[in-house]
PABAMAR-8322 format. One record per atom (N, C-alpha, C, CB): chain; residue in three letters; x, y, z; residue number from 1; atom name. Coordinates in Angstrom, 2 decimals, decimal comma. Glycine has a CB too. Example, Ala and Ser with C-alpha at 12.3 -4.5 7.8 and 13.67 -1.06 7.14 Angstrom:
! residues 2
   unit   code        c1        c2        c3   pos   site
      A    ala     13,19     -5,69      7,80     1      N
      A    ala     12,30     -4,50      7,80     1     CA
      A    ala     13,20     -3,30      7,80     1      C
      A    ala     11,31     -4,47      9,05     1     CB
      A    ser     12,85     -2,25      7,08     2      N
      A    ser     13,67     -1,06      7,14     2     CA
      A    ser     12,90      0,03      7,87     2      C
      A    ser     14,08     -0,60      5,72     2     CB
This chain:
! residues 120
   unit   code        c1        c2        c3   pos   site
      A    met    101,46    175,69    101,01     1      N
      A    met    102,30    174,60    101,04     1     CA
      A    met    102,01    173,46     99,46     1      C
      A    met    101,91    173,83    102,64     1     CB
      A    thr    102,96    173,65     98,81     2      N
      A    thr    103,12    173,10     97,44     2     CA
      A    thr    103,40    171,54     97,88     2      C
      A    thr    104,45    173,91     96,48     2     CB
      A    glu    103,66    171,01     98,41     3      N
      A    glu    104,33    169,70     98,10     3     CA
      A    glu    102,66    168,33     98,61     3      C
      A    glu    106,25    169,60     99,46     3     CB
      A    thr    103,71    167,72     98,25     4      N
      A    thr    102,30    166,34     97,77     4     CA
      A    thr    102,89    166,11     99,12     4      C
      A    thr    102,33    164,74     96,11     4     CB
      A    val    101,65    165,20     99,32     5      N
      A    val    101,27    163,90    100,15     5     CA
      A    val    100,70    162,38     99,85     5      C
      A    val    100,40    164,34    100,89     5     CB
      A    asp    101,12    161,42    100,79     6      N
      A    asp     99,98    160,56     99,94     6     CA
      A    asp     99,52    160,01    101,17     6      C
      A    asp    100,47    159,33     98,66     6     CB
      A    leu     98,26    159,24    100,11     7      N
      A    leu     97,28    158,89    101,52     7     CA
      A    leu     97,73    157,82    100,66     7      C
      A    leu     95,42    159,39    102,07     7     CB
      A    leu     97,75    156,75    101,67     8      N
      A    leu     97,63    155,28    100,90     8     CA
      A    leu     96,71    154,40    101,56     8      C
      A    leu     99,01    154,47    100,82     8     CB
      A    val     95,16    153,44    101,02     9      N
      A    val     94,27    152,92    101,32     9     CA
      A    val     95,15    151,46    101,00     9      C
      A    val     92,95    153,42    100,66     9     CB
      A    cys     94,87    150,57    101,99    10      N
      A    cys     94,97    149,16    101,52    10     CA
      A    cys     93,72    148,82    100,90    10      C
      A    cys     95,30    148,15    102,64    10     CB
      A    val     93,66    148,01     99,78    11      N
      A    val     92,70    147,60     98,71    11     CA
      A    val     92,29    146,32     99,71    11      C
      A    val     93,40    147,24     96,94    11     CB
      A    thr     92,94    145,39    100,18    12      N
      A    thr     92,91    144,06    100,39    12     CA
      A    thr     92,48    143,78    101,91    12      C
      A    thr     94,26    143,49    100,02    12     CB
      A    cys     92,20    144,72    102,70    13      N
      A    cys     91,35    145,01    103,72    13     CA
      A    cys     90,61    144,37    104,32    13      C
      A    cys     90,77    145,67    103,53    13     CB
      A    arg     90,18    143,28    104,84    14      N
      A    arg     88,93    142,97    104,87    14     CA
      A    arg     89,15    142,71    106,72    14      C
      A    arg     88,43    141,59    103,66    14     CB
      A    tyr     87,54    142,99    107,13    15      N
      A    tyr     87,20    142,75    107,93    15     CA
      A    tyr     87,54    141,41    108,59    15      C
      A    tyr     86,29    143,04    107,71    15     CB
      A    met     87,95    141,55    110,03    16      N
      A    met     88,06    139,50    110,56    16     CA
      A    met     86,41    139,45    111,19    16      C
      A    met     89,76    138,92    112,49    16     CB
      A    asp     85,47    140,73    111,69    17      N
      A    asp     84,45    139,81    111,76    17     CA
      A    asp     83,65    139,51    110,67    17      C
      A    asp     83,71    140,13    112,63    17     CB
      A    arg     84,35    139,92    109,73    18      N
      A    arg     83,32    139,37    108,26    18     CA
      A    arg     84,68    138,36    107,39    18      C
      A    arg     82,58    141,29    106,86    18     CB
      A    arg     84,74    137,42    108,27    19      N
      A    arg     85,96    136,21    107,33    19     CA
      A    arg     84,65    135,18    107,05    19      C
      A    arg     87,72    135,16    108,61    19     CB
      A    asp     83,62    135,28    107,24    20      N
      A    asp     82,98    134,31    106,45    20     CA
      A    asp     81,82    134,89    105,62    20      C
      A    asp     82,50    133,23    107,33    20     CB
      A    ala     81,69    136,53    104,63    21      N
      A    ala     81,11    136,62    104,61    21     CA
      A    ala     81,96    136,47    102,62    21      C
      A    ala     80,44    137,43    105,67    21     CB
      A    asp     80,73    136,27    102,02    22      N
      A    asp     81,39    136,18    100,50    22     CA
      A    asp     82,63    136,28     99,88    22      C
      A    asp     80,97    136,94     99,85    22     CB
      A    pro     83,40    135,84    100,25    23      N
      A    pro     85,14    136,33     99,04    23     CA
      A    pro     85,28    137,24     97,80    23      C
      A    pro     85,78    134,97     98,14    23     CB
      A    asp     84,04    136,84     96,66    24      N
      A    asp     83,97    137,68     95,63    24     CA
      A    asp     83,40    138,99     96,31    24      C
      A    asp     83,10    137,07     94,45    24     CB
      A    ala     82,88    139,43     97,56    25      N
      A    ala     82,04    140,70     97,74    25     CA
      A    ala     83,75    142,30     97,73    25      C
      A    ala     80,81    140,38     99,90    25     CB
      A    pro     83,33    142,89     96,75    26      N
      A    pro     84,34    144,30     97,27    26     CA
      A    pro     84,75    144,40     98,45    26      C
      A    pro     83,76    145,62     97,22    26     CB
      A    arg     86,38    144,15     98,35    27      N
      A    arg     86,70    144,76    100,22    27     CA
      A    arg     86,60    145,87    100,64    27      C
      A    arg     88,00    144,70    100,82    27     CB
      A    pro     86,38    146,04    101,77    28      N
      A    pro     85,69    147,84    101,84    28     CA
      A    pro     86,47    148,74    101,77    28      C
      A    pro     84,98    148,38    103,09    28     CB
      A    gly     88,05    147,67    102,13    29      N
      A    gly     89,74    149,17    101,52    29     CA
      A    gly     89,01    149,53     99,82    29      C
      A    gly     92,46    147,89    101,11    29     CB
      A    arg     88,47    148,65     98,82    30      N
      A    arg     88,15    149,06     97,67    30     CA
      A    arg     87,38    149,96     97,41    30      C
      A    arg     87,84    148,33     97,15    30     CB
      A    leu     86,44    149,58     98,24    31      N
      A    leu     85,33    150,40     98,53    31     CA
      A    leu     85,91    152,01     98,71    31      C
      A    leu     84,57    149,77     99,91    31     CB
      A    leu     86,27    151,90     99,47    32      N
      A    leu     87,11    153,37    100,38    32     CA
      A    leu     87,58    153,95     99,20    32      C
      A    leu     88,64    153,06    101,66    32     CB
      A    ala     88,89    153,91     98,66    33      N
      A    ala     89,25    154,21     97,66    33     CA
      A    ala     88,42    154,07     96,27    33      C
      A    ala     90,22    153,68     97,73    33     CB
      A    asp     87,76    153,85     96,34    34      N
      A    asp     86,78    153,88     94,92    34     CA
      A    asp     86,06    155,40     95,28    34      C
      A    asp     85,34    152,27     94,77    34     CB
      A    ala     85,63    155,51     96,59    35      N
      A    ala     84,51    156,72     97,28    35     CA
      A    ala     86,01    157,94     97,04    35      C
      A    ala     83,72    156,31     99,65    35     CB
      A    leu     86,65    157,81     97,41    36      N
      A    leu     87,83    158,68     97,53    36     CA
      A    leu     88,35    159,42     95,77    36      C
      A    leu     89,18    157,52     98,30    36     CB
      A    ser     87,96    158,25     95,20    37      N
      A    ser     89,24    158,73     93,99    37     CA
      A    ser     88,42    160,09     93,29    37      C
      A    ser     89,65    157,17     92,43    37     CB
      A    gly     89,13    161,15     92,90    38      N
      A    gly     89,29    162,18     92,32    38     CA
      A    gly     88,34    163,26     93,10    38      C
      A    gly     89,06    161,92     90,90    38     CB
      A    ala     87,80    163,18     94,53    39      N
      A    ala     87,06    163,27     96,12    39     CA
      A    ala     87,89    164,08     96,62    39      C
      A    ala     86,92    161,88     97,16    39     CB
      A    leu     89,99    164,04     96,35    40      N
      A    leu     90,44    164,99     97,20    40     CA
      A    leu     91,10    165,85     96,92    40      C
      A    leu     90,93    164,65     97,97    40     CB
      A    pro     91,20    166,83     98,23    41      N
      A    pro     91,81    168,37     97,95    41     CA
      A    pro     93,20    168,48     97,47    41      C
      A    pro     91,82    169,24     99,27    41     CB
      A    glu     93,56    168,64     96,61    42      N
      A    glu     94,74    169,30     95,75    42     CA
      A    glu     95,74    168,91     96,90    42      C
      A    glu     94,61    171,18     95,29    42     CB
      A    gly     96,74    168,49     96,19    43      N
      A    gly     98,14    168,24     97,14    43     CA
      A    gly     98,18    166,70     97,72    43      C
      A    gly     98,14    169,37     98,62    43     CB
      A    ile     97,43    166,19     97,11    44      N
      A    ile     96,87    164,73     98,00    44     CA
      A    ile     96,76    163,49     96,96    44      C
      A    ile     95,08    164,98     98,76    44     CB
      A    thr     97,65    162,94     97,01    45      N
      A    thr     97,93    161,53     95,78    45     CA
      A    thr     97,33    160,74     96,81    45      C
      A    thr     99,82    160,91     95,15    45     CB
      A    leu     95,58    159,80     95,89    46      N
      A    leu     95,66    158,87     96,33    46     CA
      A    leu     96,29    158,06     96,26    46      C
      A    leu     95,11    158,61     96,32    46     CB
      A    arg     96,87    157,00     96,69    47      N
      A    arg     98,12    155,87     96,53    47     CA
      A    arg     97,90    154,27     96,89    47      C
      A    arg     99,32    156,33     97,55    47     CB
      A    glu     96,51    153,07     95,92    48      N
      A    glu     96,16    152,00     96,50    48     CA
      A    glu     96,98    151,25     96,84    48      C
      A    glu     95,46    151,45     95,97    48     CB
      A    thr     97,05    150,53     98,25    49      N
      A    thr     98,72    149,51     98,37    49     CA
      A    thr     97,35    148,34     98,81    49      C
      A    thr    100,58    150,09    100,16    49     CB
      A    glu     98,55    147,15     99,04    50      N
      A    glu     98,21    146,30     99,57    50     CA
      A    glu     98,40    145,32    101,02    50      C
      A    glu     98,34    145,99     98,79    50     CB
      A    cys     97,89    145,42    101,38    51      N
      A    cys     98,44    145,11    103,01    51     CA
      A    cys     98,65    145,95    103,83    51      C
      A    cys     99,59    144,55    103,19    51     CB
      A    leu     98,41    146,79    104,66    52      N
      A    leu     99,41    147,60    105,92    52     CA
      A    leu     99,18    146,52    106,64    52      C
      A    leu     98,98    149,23    106,75    52     CB
      A    ser     99,36    145,11    106,70    53      N
      A    ser     99,32    144,34    107,94    53     CA
      A    ser     98,35    145,00    109,59    53      C
      A    ser    101,04    144,21    108,21    53     CB
      A    asn     97,60    145,91    109,55    54      N
      A    asn     96,72    146,24    110,55    54     CA
      A    asn     94,89    145,21    110,75    54      C
      A    asn     96,57    147,95    110,13    54     CB
      A    cys     95,05    144,10    109,92    55      N
      A    cys     93,93    143,62    109,62    55     CA
      A    cys     93,10    143,20    110,77    55      C
      A    cys     94,14    142,67    108,79    55     CB
      A    ser     93,56    143,44    112,20    56      N
      A    ser     91,94    143,06    113,30    56     CA
      A    ser     91,40    144,49    113,18    56      C
      A    ser     92,20    142,52    115,46    56     CB
      A    arg     92,30    145,49    112,57    57      N
      A    arg     91,26    146,67    113,24    57     CA
      A    arg     90,82    146,97    111,51    57      C
      A    arg     92,22    148,38    114,42    57     CB
      A    gly     90,57    146,33    110,83    58      N
      A    gly     89,68    146,71    109,32    58     CA
      A    gly     90,36    147,60    108,25    58      C
      A    gly     88,25    147,62    109,65    58     CB
      A    cys     89,31    148,28    107,97    59      N
      A    cys     90,41    148,79    106,79    59     CA
      A    cys     90,85    150,01    107,21    59      C
      A    cys     89,84    148,98    105,24    59     CB
      A    thr     92,05    150,13    106,55    60      N
      A    thr     93,12    150,94    107,24    60     CA
      A    thr     93,86    151,97    105,76    60      C
      A    thr     94,44    149,62    108,14    60     CB
      A    val     94,35    153,22    106,23    61      N
      A    val     95,25    154,14    105,36    61     CA
      A    val     95,67    154,85    106,14    61      C
      A    val     94,77    154,91    104,31    61     CB
      A    ala     97,15    155,09    105,56    62      N
      A    ala     98,17    156,25    106,07    62     CA
      A    ala     98,31    157,11    105,41    62      C
      A    ala     99,37    156,01    106,29    62     CB
      A    leu     98,46    158,05    105,92    63      N
      A    leu     99,65    159,77    105,52    63     CA
      A    leu    100,07    159,76    105,66    63      C
      A    leu     99,97    160,94    105,65    63     CB
      A    arg    101,41    159,83    104,44    64      N
      A    arg    102,53    160,74    104,53    64     CA
      A    arg    103,17    161,31    103,66    64      C
      A    arg    103,30    160,35    105,01    64     CB
      A    gly    104,53    161,66    104,14    65      N
      A    gly    104,53    163,02    103,22    65     CA
      A    gly    106,41    163,76    103,37    65      C
      A    gly    102,99    164,42    104,12    65     CB
      A    pro    106,77    163,97    102,87    66      N
      A    pro    108,70    164,73    102,85    66     CA
      A    pro    108,45    165,36    104,35    66      C
      A    pro    109,25    166,51    101,22    66     CB
      A    gly    109,06    164,78    105,16    67      N
      A    gly    109,74    165,53    106,24    67     CA
      A    gly    108,45    165,62    107,49    67      C
      A    gly    110,34    167,22    105,57    67     CB
      A    lys    107,47    164,63    107,21    68      N
      A    lys    106,71    164,60    107,69    68     CA
      A    lys    106,57    163,42    108,64    68      C
      A    lys    106,04    164,85    106,94    68     CB
      A    trp    105,76    163,58    109,99    69      N
      A    trp    105,29    162,39    110,86    69     CA
      A    trp    104,11    161,64    109,63    69      C
      A    trp    104,44    163,05    112,63    69     CB
      A    thr    104,35    160,11    109,85    70      N
      A    thr    103,42    159,60    109,14    70     CA
      A    thr    102,74    158,82    110,43    70      C
      A    thr    103,98    158,77    107,82    70     CB
      A    tyr    101,11    158,82    109,47    71      N
      A    tyr     99,92    158,40    110,57    71     CA
      A    tyr     99,17    157,31    109,90    71      C
      A    tyr     98,80    159,70    111,00    71     CB
      A    val     99,36    156,53    110,78    72      N
      A    val     98,21    154,71    110,44    72     CA
      A    val     96,77    155,09    111,47    72      C
      A    val     99,35    152,48    111,47    72     CB
      A    tyr     95,54    154,84    110,21    73      N
      A    tyr     94,66    154,62    110,80    73     CA
      A    tyr     93,99    153,81    110,20    73      C
      A    tyr     94,17    155,48    111,13    73     CB
      A    gly     92,73    153,40    111,70    74      N
      A    gly     92,02    152,05    111,31    74     CA
      A    gly     90,54    152,55    111,16    74      C
      A    gly     92,18    150,75    112,55    74     CB
      A    asn     89,78    151,38    111,55    75      N
      A    asn     88,62    151,05    111,26    75     CA
      A    asn     87,85    151,60    110,51    75      C
      A    asn     88,14    150,95    112,03    75     CB
      A    leu     87,92    151,85    109,54    76      N
      A    leu     87,13    152,91    108,48    76     CA
      A    leu     86,38    152,03    107,43    76      C
      A    leu     88,29    154,01    107,58    76     CB
      A    ala     85,42    153,12    106,77    77      N
      A    ala     84,82    152,64    105,92    77     CA
      A    ala     84,30    153,55    104,72    77      C
      A    ala     83,96    152,04    106,55    77     CB
      A    ala     83,90    152,88    103,87    78      N
      A    ala     83,55    153,08    102,36    78     CA
      A    ala     82,80    154,59    102,60    78      C
      A    ala     82,40    151,66    101,60    78     CB
      A    asp     81,69    154,90    103,41    79      N
      A    asp     80,82    155,82    103,61    79     CA
      A    asp     81,40    156,83    104,72    79      C
      A    asp     79,54    155,17    103,94    79     CB
      A    gln     82,65    156,74    105,19    80      N
      A    gln     83,68    157,57    106,11    80     CA
      A    gln     84,50    158,12    104,76    80      C
      A    gln     84,78    156,48    107,42    80     CB
      A    ala     84,43    158,14    103,80    81      N
      A    ala     85,25    158,69    102,44    81     CA
      A    ala     85,37    160,66    103,71    81      C
      A    ala     83,70    158,64    100,07    81     CB
      A    asp     84,64    160,93    103,61    82      N
      A    asp     84,68    162,79    103,68    82     CA
      A    asp     85,34    162,88    105,17    82      C
      A    asp     82,73    163,81    103,62    82     CB
      A    thr     85,11    161,95    105,58    83      N
      A    thr     86,11    162,24    106,94    83     CA
      A    thr     87,70    162,19    106,57    83      C
      A    thr     85,83    160,95    108,20    83     CB
      A    val     88,26    160,84    106,17    84      N
      A    val     89,50    160,57    105,27    84     CA
      A    val     89,89    161,93    105,02    84      C
      A    val     89,23    159,70    103,86    84     CB
      A    ala     89,57    162,76    103,56    85      N
      A    ala     89,53    163,36    102,75    85     CA
      A    ala     90,13    164,60    103,82    85      C
      A    ala     88,22    163,29    101,96    85     CB
      A    glu     88,71    165,07    105,12    86      N
      A    glu     89,07    165,85    105,93    86     CA
      A    glu     90,31    166,04    106,46    86      C
      A    glu     88,45    165,72    106,65    86     CB
      A    gly     91,24    164,66    107,00    87      N
      A    gly     92,07    164,30    107,85    87     CA
      A    gly     93,45    164,58    106,65    87      C
      A    gly     91,69    162,69    108,55    87     CB
      A    ala     93,08    164,47    105,84    88      N
      A    ala     94,51    164,25    104,95    88     CA
      A    ala     94,86    165,88    104,47    88      C
      A    ala     94,24    163,02    103,30    88     CB
      A    ala     93,40    166,80    103,92    89      N
      A    ala     93,64    167,78    104,11    89     CA
      A    ala     93,83    168,15    105,20    89      C
      A    ala     93,10    168,27    103,69    89     CB
      A    lys     94,04    168,23    106,49    90      N
      A    lys     94,24    168,59    107,93    90     CA
      A    lys     95,76    169,03    107,78    90      C
      A    lys     93,92    167,27    109,10    90     CB
      A    tyr     95,62    167,25    107,82    91      N
      A    tyr     97,55    166,43    107,65    91     CA
      A    tyr     98,47    167,22    106,40    91      C
      A    tyr     97,48    164,21    106,91    91     CB
      A    his     97,91    167,55    104,71    92      N
      A    his     98,32    168,21    104,28    92     CA
      A    his     99,49    169,75    105,09    92      C
      A    his     97,22    168,23    103,68    92     CB
      A    ser     97,81    170,14    105,34    93      N
      A    ser     98,18    171,74    106,06    93     CA
      A    ser     99,48    171,94    106,97    93      C
      A    ser     96,91    172,19    107,15    93     CB
      A    his     99,73    170,62    107,81    94      N
      A    his    100,49    171,30    108,97    94     CA
      A    his    101,66    170,66    108,32    94      C
      A    his    100,12    170,96    110,73    94     CB
      A    ser    102,94    171,92    108,84    95      N
      A    ser    104,27    171,37    107,66    95     CA
      A    ser    105,18    169,91    108,44    95      C
      A    ser    105,79    173,09    107,40    95     CB
      A    thr    104,68    169,26    110,00    96      N
      A    thr    105,56    168,37    110,19    96     CA
      A    thr    103,72    167,07    110,00    96      C
      A    thr    106,81    168,67    112,02    96     CB
      A    gly    102,87    167,26    109,94    97      N
      A    gly    102,31    166,02    109,98    97     CA
      A    gly    100,96    165,99    110,97    97      C
      A    gly    103,44    165,04    110,43    97     CB
      A    val    101,87    166,59    111,84    98      N
      A    val    101,12    166,65    113,10    98     CA
      A    val    100,16    167,64    113,19    98      C
      A    val    101,93    166,82    114,17    98     CB
      A    val     98,20    167,31    113,37    99      N
      A    val     97,56    168,46    113,90    99     CA
      A    val     97,25    167,84    114,83    99      C
      A    val     96,55    169,19    113,27    99     CB
      A    pro     96,75    169,10    115,51   100      N
      A    pro     96,61    169,00    116,59   100     CA
      A    pro     95,29    168,29    117,09   100      C
      A    pro     96,82    170,11    116,95   100     CB
      A    trp     95,34    167,22    118,68   101      N
      A    trp     94,59    166,36    118,44   101     CA
      A    trp     93,02    166,71    118,28   101      C
      A    trp     94,89    165,54    119,32   101     CB
      A    arg     92,63    168,33    118,92   102      N
      A    arg     91,37    168,70    118,64   102     CA
      A    arg     90,70    169,02    117,11   102      C
      A    arg     91,29    169,74    119,40   102     CB
      A    glu     92,03    169,35    115,96   103      N
      A    glu     91,30    169,22    115,39   103     CA
      A    glu     91,61    168,43    114,25   103      C
      A    glu     90,90    170,16    115,32   103     CB
      A    arg     91,48    167,39    114,81   104      N
      A    arg     91,47    165,96    113,94   104     CA
      A    arg     90,08    165,33    113,78   104      C
      A    arg     92,40    164,78    114,70   104     CB
      A    pro     89,25    165,06    112,83   105      N
      A    pro     88,48    164,15    112,59   105     CA
      A    pro     88,23    163,62    113,72   105      C
      A    pro     88,85    163,37    111,74   105     CB
      A    glu     87,14    163,14    114,46   106      N
      A    glu     86,30    162,37    116,14   106     CA
      A    glu     87,32    160,91    115,82   106      C
      A    glu     83,70    161,89    116,10   106     CB
      A    his     87,03    160,74    113,88   107      N
      A    his     87,21    158,79    113,74   107     CA
      A    his     88,97    159,02    114,09   107      C
      A    his     86,75    157,74    111,45   107     CB
      A    phe     89,79    159,56    113,36   108      N
      A    phe     90,81    160,05    113,70   108     CA
      A    phe     91,71    159,95    114,64   108      C
      A    phe     90,62    160,75    113,69   108     CB
      A    arg     90,45    160,71    115,86   109      N
      A    arg     91,25    160,56    117,14   109     CA
      A    arg     91,53    159,28    117,64   109      C
      A    arg     90,64    161,18    118,18   109     CB
      A    lys     90,70    158,93    117,09   110      N
      A    lys     89,30    157,84    118,15   110     CA
      A    lys     90,57    155,60    117,69   110      C
      A    lys     86,17    158,02    116,37   110     CB
      A    asn     90,74    156,63    116,47   111      N
      A    asn     91,51    155,10    115,75   111     CA
      A    asn     93,37    155,30    115,37   111      C
      A    asn     90,52    154,72    113,80   111     CB
      A    cys     93,93    155,99    115,75   112      N
      A    cys     94,90    156,26    115,59   112     CA
      A    cys     95,89    154,82    115,51   112      C
      A    cys     95,07    157,25    116,51   112     CB
      A    ile     96,04    153,86    114,92   113      N
      A    ile     97,11    153,29    114,94   113     CA
      A    ile     98,34    153,12    115,39   113      C
      A    ile     97,21    153,33    114,39   113     CB
      A    ala     98,85    154,34    114,55   114      N
      A    ala    100,44    154,20    114,69   114     CA
      A    ala    101,09    155,49    114,26   114      C
      A    ala    101,06    152,98    113,76   114     CB
      A    arg    101,66    156,18    114,46   115      N
      A    arg    102,77    157,38    114,30   115     CA
      A    arg    104,21    157,17    114,15   115      C
      A    arg    102,76    158,22    115,44   115     CB
      A    ile    104,74    157,59    112,86   116      N
      A    ile    105,47    157,34    112,34   116     CA
      A    ile    106,65    158,04    112,85   116      C
      A    ile    105,11    157,38    111,29   116     CB
      A    pro    108,33    158,68    113,10   117      N
      A    pro    108,31    159,77    112,61   117     CA
      A    pro    109,25    159,94    111,33   117      C
      A    pro    108,54    160,57    113,62   117     CB
      A    pro    109,65    160,72    110,72   118      N
      A    pro    110,29    161,67    109,95   118     CA
      A    pro    111,20    161,17    109,29   118      C
      A    pro    110,75    162,64    110,56   118     CB
      A    leu    111,67    160,83    108,06   119      N
      A    leu    112,83    160,06    108,13   119     CA
      A    leu    114,07    161,46    108,28   119      C
      A    leu    112,95    158,92    106,58   119     CB
      A    lys    115,35    161,27    109,06   120      N
      A    lys    116,43    162,79    108,82   120     CA
      A    lys    116,88    162,54    107,60   120      C
      A    lys    117,93    163,07    109,91   120     CB
């Protein structure tokens, strides 16, 4: 498959239970984006973005591609970069973006925030 898909990572995410944390500390989304930089399979483009409006569910990413369903996943951390890369690769390999539930990384199975249909 030659199409490129986007992996959007919210770099402004701040865990709700970390409101009292040091405001100058790196944000979890920034740490995840840094961990993913240069570590994604071919065909997946990392796109840093601001606020995916999922603040109550921690660090958030979205996967989108032409003609594919868009998926939003939350409750992520930088140490899950391998999980995100695996999920992105599986998403890329399915023409509709719909990865069978049992083939998804376990974290993706339990932390899907939204599934949005493709533009027609």
